[in-house]
Structure formats: C-alpha cells, structure tokens
C-alpha positions in Angstrom: 164.0 98.5 74.4 162.7 101.5 76.5 162.5 101.5 79.7 159.3 100.1 81.2 158.4 98.1 77.6 158.3 94.8 78.3 155.4 92.3 77.4 154.9 91.0 80.7 151.3 91.4 82.1 151.5 93.7 84.4 148.0 92.6 86.0 149.1 88.9 87.3 150.2 88.9 90.7 149.3 92.2 91.7 146.2 93.7 94.4 143.0 93.8 92.3 142.3 96.9 91.0 145.8 98.3 90.8 149.1 97.4 88.8 152.5 97.6 90.2 153.4 100.9 88.5 150.1 102.3 90.2 147.8 102.3 87.2 144.1 101.5 87.9 142.6 98.8 86.5 139.0 97.4 85.9 138.5 100.3 84.4 137.8 101.8 81.1 140.4 103.9 78.9 140.8 106.0 75.8 142.3 103.1 73.3 141.7 106.2 69.9 139.4 108.2 68.2 136.5 106.5 65.7 137.8 108.7 63.1 141.9 106.8 63.6 139.8 103.2 62.5 138.5 102.7 59.1 136.5 99.5 58.6 138.8 96.4 58.6 142.0 98.5 59.9 144.3 97.5 62.6 145.8 99.8 65.1 148.3 99.2 67.8 148.8 100.4 70.8 150.7 100.4 74.1 148.3 100.8 77.2 149.6 100.2 80.5 152.7 98.5 79.2 150.6 96.5 77.2 150.5 95.7 73.8 146.6 95.9 72.1 145.3 96.0 68.7 142.1 97.7 68.1 140.3 96.7 65.3 137.2 97.3 62.9 135.7 94.6 61.2 134.3 95.5 57.6 131.0 95.8 59.4 132.2 98.3 61.2 132.5 97.0 64.6 135.0 97.5 67.2 136.9 95.3 69.2 140.7 95.0 70.7 142.6 91.9 71.4 146.3 91.5 72.4 148.8 92.6 70.0 150.4 89.8 70.0 150.5 86.4 68.6 151.4 83.7 70.6 152.8 81.2 68.1 156.1 83.3 67.3 155.1 86.5 69.2 154.2 88.5 66.1 152.9 91.6 67.0 149.0 90.8 65.2 148.5 95.1 63.8 151.2 93.9 61.4 148.1 91.4 59.5 145.0 92.5 57.8 141.5 91.4 58.4 140.5 88.6 56.4 136.9 86.9 56.3 137.2 82.9 57.6 133.9 80.6 57.2 131.6 84.3 57.2 133.5 85.9 59.8 136.5 88.8 60.5 138.9 87.7 61.3 143.2 89.2 61.9 145.8 86.8 60.1 149.3 86.6 61.4 151.6 87.8 59.1 154.7 84.9 59.9 152.5 82.1 59.5 148.5 83.2 58.7 147.2 82.3 61.8 143.9 83.5 61.7 142.4 85.0 65.4 138.2 85.8 65.4 137.2 89.1 67.1 136.7 87.0 70.4 140.3 86.1 70.4 140.2 82.4 69.8 142.3 81.0 67.1 140.1 80.0 63.6 142.8 78.6 61.0 145.8 77.3 61.6 146.6 77.1 57.4 149.9 74.9 58.2 148.8 72.5 60.3 147.6 69.2 58.6 144.0 67.4 59.9 146.1 64.5 61.5 148.3 66.6 63.3 146.9 66.9 66.9 146.4 70.9 67.3 142.9 71.8 67.0 142.7 75.9 66.0 140.2 77.2 68.8 142.8 75.6 71.7 144.4 78.6 71.3 143.2 82.5 72.0 144.9 85.4 73.0 143.4 88.2 75.2 140.2 89.9 74.2 139.4 93.6 75.6 135.4 95.0 75.8 135.3 97.4 73.8 132.7 101.0 74.0 131.9 103.2 71.2 130.4 106.8 71.1 131.1 110.2 70.1 133.6 109.4 67.9 135.6 107.5 70.8 137.0 103.5 71.1 137.2 102.8 75.2 139.2 99.7 75.8 138.4 97.9 79.5 141.5 96.6 81.2 140.1 94.3 83.5 142.4 93.4 86.5 142.1 89.4 85.8 143.4 89.0 81.8 141.1 85.9 81.7 137.9 87.6 82.3 136.1 87.0 79.9 132.9 88.4 80.7 131.0 92.0 79.9 132.6 94.5 82.4 130.8 95.3 86.1 132.3 98.4 85.5 129.9 100.8 83.2 132.0 102.9 80.6 132.2 106.4 80.9 129.5 108.6 80.0 130.0 112.6 79.4 125.9 113.2 78.3 124.6 114.5 75.6 127.1 115.0 72.9 127.3 114.8 68.9 128.5 111.6 67.2 131.0 113.5 66.4 134.1 115.9 67.6 134.7 119.1 65.9 138.8 119.0 66.5 141.0 116.5 68.4 145.0 117.3 70.0 147.5 114.6 71.7 150.2 114.6 73.2 152.4 111.9 74.6 154.3 113.3 78.5 157.4 111.9 80.0 155.5 111.6 83.2 153.8 108.9 85.0 150.1 109.0 84.6 149.5 109.9 88.5 152.2 113.3 87.4 150.7 114.4 85.0 146.9 114.0 86.6 148.0 116.0 89.3 149.4 118.1 87.0 146.9 119.2 84.7 144.1 119.8 87.5 146.2 121.9 89.4 144.7 125.0 89.9 147.2 127.5 90.4 149.8 127.5 88.0 147.6 128.5 85.3 149.0 132.0 85.9 152.6 131.4 85.4 152.9 128.2 82.9 149.7 129.3 81.2 150.9 133.4 80.8 150.3 134.4 77.1 148.4 137.6 75.6 145.7 135.8 74.1 144.5 133.5 77.3 146.7 134.9 80.5 148.0 137.7 79.8 150.6 138.9 83.6 149.1 142.4 83.3 145.8 140.2 84.8 147.5 139.4 88.2 146.9 136.9 90.2 142.9 136.9 91.3 141.0 134.8 94.4 138.9 132.0 93.2 137.2 130.6 95.3 134.7 127.0 94.0 132.4 125.0 95.3 133.2 120.9 94.8 130.9 118.1 95.0 131.5 114.1 94.7 130.3 112.7 91.6 130.5 109.4 90.3 134.2 108.2 90.8 135.4 111.6 91.5 134.7 115.1 91.7 133.5 118.5 90.6 133.9 122.0 90.6 129.8 122.2 90.1 127.7 124.5 87.9 128.2 128.0 88.2 128.3 131.5 86.4 131.8 132.0 84.9 133.4 135.9 85.5 135.7 136.8 84.4 134.9 135.4 80.5 131.3 136.1 80.9 130.9 138.3 78.0 132.5 136.2 75.4 130.3 133.3 76.4 127.8 135.4 76.5 128.6 136.6 73.0 129.0 133.1 71.3 126.4 131.3 73.4 123.7 134.4 73.5 122.3 133.9 76.6 122.7 132.6 80.5 125.9 130.6 80.5 126.9 128.5 83.3 130.5 125.9 83.0 131.3 123.1 85.7 134.4 121.1 85.5 134.5 117.2 86.1 137.4 114.7 87.2 136.3 111.2 87.1 138.7 107.7 87.8 140.8 106.3 85.8 141.9 109.9 84.7 138.6 112.2 82.7 138.6 115.4 83.1 136.2 117.4 81.2 134.5 121.4 81.0 130.9 122.0 80.4 129.6 125.5 79.4 126.2 126.0 78.4 122.9 127.5 78.5 118.9 126.2 77.4 120.2 126.1 73.7 123.9 125.3 73.6 126.9 123.1 75.0 130.7 122.9 74.7 132.3 120.4 76.2 136.1 119.5 76.0 136.9 116.6 77.8 140.5 115.5 78.6 141.4 111.8 78.4 144.5 110.7 80.1 145.8 106.5 78.8 149.1 105.7 80.7 151.8 104.1 78.0 154.8 103.4 79.8 156.0 104.2 83.1 157.3 107.8 82.1 154.9 107.9 79.3 150.8 109.4 79.4 149.0 110.2 76.6 147.2 113.3 76.4 144.1 113.3 74.3 141.7 116.3 74.4 138.1 115.8 72.3 136.2 119.4 71.9 132.3 118.6 70.9 129.9 121.8 70.8 126.5 122.2 69.5 123.7 125.4 69.2 126.7 127.8 68.7 127.7 128.8 65.0 129.9 130.9 65.5 131.9 128.7 67.5 132.7 127.0 64.4 134.4 130.4 63.0 136.8 130.1 65.9 138.0 126.4 65.2 141.2 127.4 63.2 142.0 129.6 66.2 140.7 127.4 69.2 142.8 124.5 67.7 146.0 125.3 67.7 145.7 127.3 71.0 144.9 124.5 72.3 147.6 122.6 71.2 149.8 125.2 72.0 148.4 125.3 75.6 148.8 121.6 76.6 152.2 121.8 75.0 153.1 124.6 77.3 151.6 121.6 80.2 154.3 118.8 78.6 157.1 121.4 78.8 156.1 121.7 83.1 156.0 118.3 83.3 160.1 117.6 81.1 161.4 119.7 83.8 159.6 118.5 86.9 161.3 115.5 85.6 164.8 116.7 86.2 164.4 117.6 89.8 162.3 114.2 90.0 165.6 112.8 89.4 167.1 113.6 92.3 163.8 113.8 94.5 160.8 112.1 95.2 159.1 113.9 97.7 156.7 116.7 97.1 155.2 119.7 99.4 151.4 119.4 99.4 149.5 122.5 100.4 146.2 123.8 101.1 143.5 124.4 99.8 145.5 124.2 95.8 146.6 120.6 96.5 143.4 119.1 98.0 142.6 117.8 94.3 145.8 116.1 94.0 145.1 114.6 97.9 141.5 113.1 96.3 143.2 111.7 93.3 145.4 109.5 95.9 142.4 108.8 98.6 140.5 107.6 95.4 142.4 105.7 94.1 142.9 103.9 97.6 138.9 103.8 97.5 139.1 101.9 93.8 141.9 99.3 94.8 139.9 98.3 97.7 136.4 98.0 96.7 138.1 95.7 94.0 140.3 94.0 96.5 136.7 93.1 98.7 134.7 92.8 96.2 132.3 96.0 97.4 130.7 99.2 95.9 133.0 101.8 95.4 132.3 104.9 98.0 132.9 107.8 97.0 134.9 109.6 100.7 135.1 113.2 99.0 132.2 115.9 100.9 131.1 118.7 99.6 133.6 121.7 100.4 134.5 125.4 98.8 138.3 125.7 98.1 139.6 129.2 98.1 143.1 130.1 96.4 144.9 133.1 94.9 145.4 132.2 90.4 
C-alpha cells in the first residue's frame, strides 16, 4: 500500500479545522468536473487520504459518500446505481447492500425479515456537494458525524459560463502546502518557464511592483492594467483590459482578465490526495472574446507544458527534502507563502474557538525582480 494510503478517518482526534497531516477541514475541495460524471455514474476519489465515491443519479443530482461498504469494506464505487423503492441507491458489488444518496442503507438482500437487522441502522458518511460552472465541489467536515449543511459557503468565482472551455490536470508529488507555495511563487517564472513562447531568457529580469489586498479567506493582487502582454490582450479583447489574481483557502488561485464585454478566468484548484500527492486541476472559461476560441489548440498544450514544468521542479525539490526540511523565506517574494501559513493558523483557531474567521492580512505593495 502506498505511503499514507490508510483507511483511518483522519479528522478524528485532531485540532478542529485541520488534520494531523496539515490539511484544512470544514472546507470545500474540487472533487471532479461535471463532464467526468455521467447520469448513473460513480467515480472513485481519494481526498485528504479518504476514499470518496462521487456519483450522479439518473435525474442528474450529484452526491458523495464514503467509498467503503461497512459490511465487508468493498468500495461502493465498484458497484452500480439502482432504483430502490423509487429512490436512487448505490449497490455494493459484494453482497448487494444498497445505500441512498444520504448514506443510509436501504436494502440488505441476504437478511431475512425475522432477523434483527434493520437496514437503516447502517450508514456511510455523506459529504455535501456543490455543482456549478462545470465543477463538483465536496465539503470535508472536520467531524465525520456532522450531517447538516455546511456553515462555510462553497467557492464563488463570479460570472462564468456553465461549461469550461478546457481543463488540464496533474498530480504533483508534494504535500499540498508545498504545492501551494510553489504555484504562487512570483520569482520562479523567469527560470522554470523560460521557453520562447512564454518567457524567453532574452527578456531578462524586470522589476515587479504589485498592490496586494485582503480577500475572503485569502488575498489578491488588486485589479490593475497588464503591462508586458497589453498589446496581446488588446488584440484579443478589443479594448481596455484589467487583470486580477486571487488566492483563497484551502487552495484556489484564479486569474481574471477582462474588460466591459469580455472575461477570461483561469482557476487552479488544489486537492490533497495523500501526504505527498496533490492533484492540480486548472480550469479555463472565457466569453465575449471569440478570437480566444481559435487559440484553444495552442493554449491547452501550452498550459499542460507549463504545469508539468512546475511538477518537475517539485520532483527536484523532493530530492533536497530527503535530507533537509528547513527552507529560507525571503521578503518580498516569499510573503505570500508566509500569508498562506498565517491564514491556515487563523482558520484552525477560528474553528477551534467557534468564531468567525478574521483575515489578518493588511494591504501592502510588494516588490521583486522576475
């Protein structure tokens, strides 16, 4: 069994809001895209070292359950969706136990009526889901016994089409914290992504000076006019363009490029799988800029290459981490990494103390060369 691949519920007997591995709980994570889940379909996922089955009823409703039948521990995702007394259920492939989308057992075919086993006594954990803009998010509550609706709203990325234009995905061999820090690092672009079609070495290092402001459970590089790519933006969008980059706990980073009539949004979602494996999903939408449709055959492989380069650096970093854990943090380029750590502490403190989250980040302008 791979390192960290256990079936113990990691949210038990740990500080509220965080697991022993450092993953935030009482939080929404991307489970899958809507396109991946057909009516009547079941998908197996590992999220926060937990097996989860994400399903869709024939009527189109998405749901998520713990992917273990409590009888003989067979994954429910290996079974199938069936109708039981007029409602959708998941049938275990081993002994035919059927569980409703609420996690309650509805049918135990091998049990006789006179035997003292009532199906509804047996349950699997239910996870709240939220589907929007072609994505299915799963809420991981800290207490596995909580059955009510989440007190944390699902992520909202503003006005977007129902379906993304394209999606790319990579699994990084990294703890989620290291993946987050690596993807938000502002100074690595000139070295890791120095190819001719993005940032050739001949461009050299330039002074960057960006205004940062606090946002809901995160921060943003405040809305501003782009500089280096302004001509390309003008050609595609046909008018004055602004850009904005936002990060939000537990692991969402999105960049918005827009004007009065068009909008391009690229969202990066981080979902922890195991201790040293994190799924990176990048989802792109746009509207009002028809020229961008022509560029999809170029954008998609370029974005995949870009993400793979970040994954390769993570693999190299793992070589050093075999022998040393401590890292050097430098202002201003590592301030965002420090903010991430600070926000995680505040999140766990707020959940422990039963109070509202208070963002400690103050507006500031950061400067670096990249």
